[in-house]
C-alpha positions as CSV (number, residue, x, y, z in Angstrom):
1,M,-19.1,-20.1,-0.5
2,K,-15.2,-21.0,0.5
3,K,-13.9,-24.0,-0.7
4,A,-13.8,-25.6,2.3
5,D,-17.6,-25.1,3.0
6,V,-18.3,-26.3,-0.4
7,V,-16.8,-29.5,0.6
8,E,-18.5,-29.4,3.7
9,F,-21.9,-28.5,2.3
10,Y,-21.8,-31.7,0.0
11,A,-20.4,-33.8,2.7
12,R,-23.5,-33.2,5.0
13,L,-25.9,-34.1,2.0
14,A,-24.1,-37.1,1.3
15,E,-23.9,-38.4,4.8
16,A,-27.5,-38.2,5.1
17,N,-28.2,-39.6,1.6
18,P,-25.5,-41.6,0.3
19,H,-26.5,-42.8,-2.7
20,P,-29.2,-40.5,-4.0
21,E,-31.4,-41.1,-7.4
22,T,-33.5,-39.6,-9.6
23,E,-37.5,-39.7,-8.3
24,L,-38.7,-40.5,-11.8
25,E,-39.1,-44.1,-12.5
26,F,-37.4,-45.8,-15.5
27,T,-36.1,-49.0,-16.4
28,N,-33.4,-48.5,-19.2
29,A,-31.7,-45.3,-21.1
30,Y,-34.5,-44.9,-22.9
31,T,-37.5,-44.7,-21.0
32,L,-35.5,-42.5,-18.5
33,L,-35.2,-40.3,-21.7
34,V,-39.1,-40.2,-22.2
35,A,-39.6,-39.3,-18.3
36,V,-37.5,-36.7,-18.1
37,A,-39.2,-35.3,-21.6
38,L,-42.9,-35.4,-20.1
39,S,-41.6,-34.2,-16.6
40,A,-41.2,-30.6,-17.5
41,Q,-43.6,-28.5,-15.8
42,S,-45.0,-31.3,-14.3
43,T,-44.0,-33.5,-10.9
44,D,-42.2,-36.5,-10.5
45,A,-44.9,-38.3,-9.0
46,G,-47.6,-37.3,-11.7
47,V,-45.1,-38.6,-14.3
48,N,-44.3,-41.6,-12.5
49,K,-48.3,-42.4,-12.3
50,A,-48.7,-42.0,-15.7
51,T,-45.6,-44.0,-16.9
52,R,-45.9,-46.9,-14.8
53,A,-48.5,-48.7,-17.4
54,L,-46.6,-47.0,-20.2
55,F,-43.7,-48.2,-19.9
56,R,-45.2,-52.1,-19.3
57,V,-46.0,-51.6,-23.2
58,A,-43.6,-49.5,-24.5
59,D,-39.8,-49.5,-22.9
60,T,-38.1,-49.2,-26.6
61,P,-38.4,-46.6,-29.3
62,E,-40.0,-49.3,-31.5
63,K,-42.7,-50.2,-28.9
64,M,-43.7,-46.5,-28.4
65,L,-43.8,-46.3,-32.4
66,D,-46.0,-49.4,-32.3
67,L,-48.4,-47.8,-29.7
68,G,-48.6,-44.6,-31.7
69,L,-49.7,-41.2,-31.3
70,D,-53.3,-41.7,-29.9
71,G,-51.7,-44.6,-27.6
72,L,-49.5,-42.4,-25.9
73,K,-51.5,-39.5,-25.6
74,E,-54.2,-42.0,-23.6
75,H,-51.3,-43.4,-21.2
76,I,-50.3,-39.7,-20.3
77,K,-53.6,-37.4,-20.8
78,T,-53.1,-36.9,-16.8
79,I,-49.5,-34.8,-17.2
80,G,-49.4,-31.2,-18.3
81,L,-49.1,-30.4,-21.8
82,Y,-49.5,-34.1,-22.8
83,N,-50.3,-33.1,-26.5
84,N,-47.4,-31.3,-27.3
85,K,-45.0,-34.1,-25.4
86,A,-46.6,-36.6,-27.2
87,K,-45.4,-35.3,-30.5
88,N,-41.9,-35.0,-29.1
89,V,-41.8,-38.6,-27.9
90,I,-42.6,-40.0,-30.6
91,A,-40.6,-38.1,-32.9
92,L,-37.6,-38.4,-31.0
93,S,-38.4,-42.1,-30.5
94,R,-38.4,-42.3,-34.6
95,M,-34.9,-40.4,-34.8
96,L,-33.3,-42.5,-32.3
97,I,-34.2,-45.4,-34.7
98,D,-33.0,-43.9,-38.1
99,H,-29.7,-42.2,-36.7
100,H,-29.1,-43.9,-33.8
101,G,-30.0,-47.7,-34.1
102,G,-32.6,-47.1,-31.8
103,E,-30.2,-46.4,-29.0
104,V,-29.8,-43.2,-26.7
105,P,-26.6,-41.4,-26.9
106,A,-24.5,-40.8,-24.3
107,D,-23.3,-37.5,-25.8
108,R,-25.1,-34.0,-25.1
109,A,-24.9,-32.7,-28.1
110,A,-26.6,-35.8,-30.0
111,L,-29.2,-35.8,-27.3
112,E,-29.7,-32.2,-27.8
113,T,-31.2,-32.8,-31.2
114,L,-33.9,-35.0,-30.4
115,P,-37.3,-33.0,-30.4
116,G,-38.3,-31.7,-27.0
117,V,-35.1,-32.5,-25.4
118,G,-33.0,-29.3,-23.9
119,R,-29.6,-29.3,-22.1
120,K,-31.1,-30.3,-18.5
121,T,-32.9,-33.3,-20.0
122,A,-29.6,-34.2,-21.8
123,N,-27.6,-33.8,-18.6
124,V,-30.1,-35.7,-16.4
125,V,-30.0,-38.7,-18.9
126,M,-26.1,-38.2,-19.4
127,N,-25.9,-38.7,-15.5
128,S,-28.5,-41.1,-14.4
129,A,-28.1,-43.8,-17.2
130,F,-24.3,-43.0,-18.3
131,G,-23.0,-42.3,-15.1
132,A,-21.3,-38.7,-16.4
133,E,-20.6,-35.9,-14.0
134,T,-23.1,-33.3,-15.3
135,F,-25.2,-30.8,-13.0
136,A,-29.0,-30.6,-14.6
137,V,-30.3,-27.4,-13.4
138,D,-33.6,-27.4,-13.1
139,T,-35.5,-24.6,-10.6
140,H,-34.8,-26.3,-7.2
141,I,-31.0,-26.4,-8.2
142,F,-31.5,-22.8,-9.7
143,R,-33.1,-21.7,-6.2
144,V,-30.6,-23.2,-4.0
145,G,-27.3,-22.3,-5.8
146,N,-28.5,-19.0,-5.5
147,R,-30.0,-18.4,-2.2
148,T,-27.2,-20.5,-0.7
149,G,-24.0,-19.0,-2.3
150,L,-22.5,-22.4,-3.6
151,A,-23.4,-21.2,-7.1
152,R,-24.8,-17.9,-8.5
153,G,-26.0,-16.8,-11.7
154,K,-28.8,-15.3,-13.4
155,T,-29.5,-18.3,-16.1
156,P,-29.6,-21.6,-15.2
157,L,-26.6,-22.3,-17.3
158,A,-24.4,-19.7,-15.6
159,V,-25.3,-22.0,-12.4
160,E,-24.5,-25.0,-14.2
161,L,-21.4,-23.8,-15.1
162,K,-20.4,-22.7,-11.5
163,L,-21.5,-25.7,-9.9
164,D,-19.1,-27.3,-12.6
165,K,-16.4,-25.2,-11.5
166,A,-16.7,-25.3,-7.6
167,T,-18.1,-29.2,-7.0
168,P,-15.0,-31.3,-6.1
169,Q,-14.5,-35.2,-5.9
170,P,-16.0,-37.0,-4.5
171,F,-19.3,-35.4,-5.0
172,R,-19.4,-34.5,-8.6
173,L,-21.6,-37.7,-9.7
174,H,-24.4,-37.2,-7.5
175,A,-24.0,-33.3,-6.8
176,H,-27.3,-32.4,-8.6
177,H,-29.0,-35.1,-7.1
178,W,-28.4,-33.7,-3.5
179,L,-29.1,-30.0,-4.6
180,I,-32.4,-31.1,-6.4
181,L,-33.8,-33.0,-3.4
182,H,-32.1,-30.7,-1.0
183,G,-34.4,-27.9,-2.9
184,R,-37.5,-30.2,-3.3
185,Y,-38.1,-30.9,0.3
186,T,-36.0,-28.3,2.5
187,C,-35.1,-25.0,0.9
188,K,-38.3,-25.0,-0.4
189,A,-39.2,-21.7,-2.5
190,R,-42.0,-19.8,-0.8
191,K,-40.6,-20.8,2.9
192,P,-37.7,-22.8,3.2
193,E,-37.2,-24.7,6.7
194,C,-34.1,-23.7,7.6
195,W,-34.7,-24.8,11.4
196,R,-34.1,-28.1,10.2
197,C,-31.5,-27.7,7.7
198,I,-28.2,-29.5,7.9
199,V,-26.2,-26.8,6.2
200,S,-27.9,-23.9,7.6
201,D,-25.0,-22.6,9.3
202,L,-22.6,-22.7,5.7
203,C,-25.7,-20.9,4.0
204,A,-25.8,-17.3,2.8
205,F,-29.5,-17.0,2.8
206,K,-30.6,-14.2,5.8
207,P,-32.4,-14.6,7.7
208,K,-32.9,-17.8,8.6
209,T,-36.6,-19.1,8.7
210,P,-37.8,-19.6,12.1
211,P,-39.8,-22.9,13.1
212,P,-43.2,-22.8,12.7
213,K,-45.0,-21.6,16.4
214,V,-46.6,-24.5,18.0
215,K,-50.3,-23.1,19.1
216,A,-51.7,-23.6,22.3
217,T,-54.3,-26.3,23.0
218,P,-57.5,-24.8,25.3
219,N,-56.3,-26.7,28.3
220,G,-52.9,-25.3,27.9
221,E,-50.5,-28.2,26.9
């Protein structure tokens, strides 16, 4: 995608949604970290449903340890892979207390040492909690980057690095939120809704998906 098209691409997404945010619900950097860790292979809506009650009683590492593994499992048992995720949350909470004074570090390398925290999770926390210009490449961004031609790559890291290089100011802070939301609601995996896409003319995907046919009613209306 040409530089001018990249600018126009982001400008349109920004105009449609000037202040995008993660759809995960959180109250501080710690609850964001936990929510993102729980969201792997799960929907944001499903995670939010489980964490609303959880975060009312455990919004710090100390409170999470007080709740304990069994108490945590009871709160998140509706989330996929909850047993392993619960172990990671307890372990990362202990590590935050032992090595970071109970605070979530704003450094990617430090975040990635925490149990259950990979590069994508670290990037989300750095961006949404600390305002870092990071690009958290999930399945939606990986698809949008490759399909549109904005940032093609065979791995999430390759797409991330290309997005980092291609995305100009003033779009860098919110770029990954725009792309996630675009992939989640418009540029869908099975059937992208090209007929209502605000950047379809800038996109390399062909053929464009036509609008669904409207079935005729019995009276011809």
